[in-house]
N, C-alpha and C positions, 0 to 999 in steps of 0.2 A: 638171835635177831634182836631181842630186847634186853639183854643182860645189863648193858650200860645205860639204858634209857629208863626213866621213871614213868614215862607216859607213852601212849600210843599215838602221839600227834602225827608222826610220819604216816601211819596207816589211815588216820582220819582224813588227811588231805586228799586221799584217793577217791573219796566218796562225796556225793553232793550234800548229804546231811547225815546226821547220826542214825536216823531211822534206816536209811539204806545200808549203812555199815552194819547195823544190828541185824537186820533181816538177812543180809549176805552171810554174816558170821554164823547165825543160827542154822542156816541151810548147810553150810560147810561142816559145822560141828555135827549136825544130825547125820550127814552122809558118812562122816568118819566113824561115828559111833555105830551106826547101822552096819557098816562094813566089818565091824568086829575088831577094829584096831584099837589097842590101848592108847589113850590120849590124855593130854592135860591142856590147860588153857594156853600155855606157850606154844604147843604144837598146833593148836587150832589157829592162833594168831598168825603163825608162820604160814599155814596153809591159806588163810584168808589173804595175806599180802601177796603170796605167790599167785594165787588165782586172780586177784585184782589186777596184777601186772599183766597176766595173760589176756584177760578180758579187755584191758586198755589197748593192747596191741591189735586187736581185731577191728 
């Protein structure tokens, strides 16, 4: 998702402000880690973008 991009600008546009993005990402990351799945920051950012798109469709 982000290998050719140096920033997460595309992801930031989906949220009202950086605090909402941060809280959303923390919750997603926490759920991934509590689920026992190995993860890294890239995987969490991909999950955040996917989930943000799903929430926007509702």
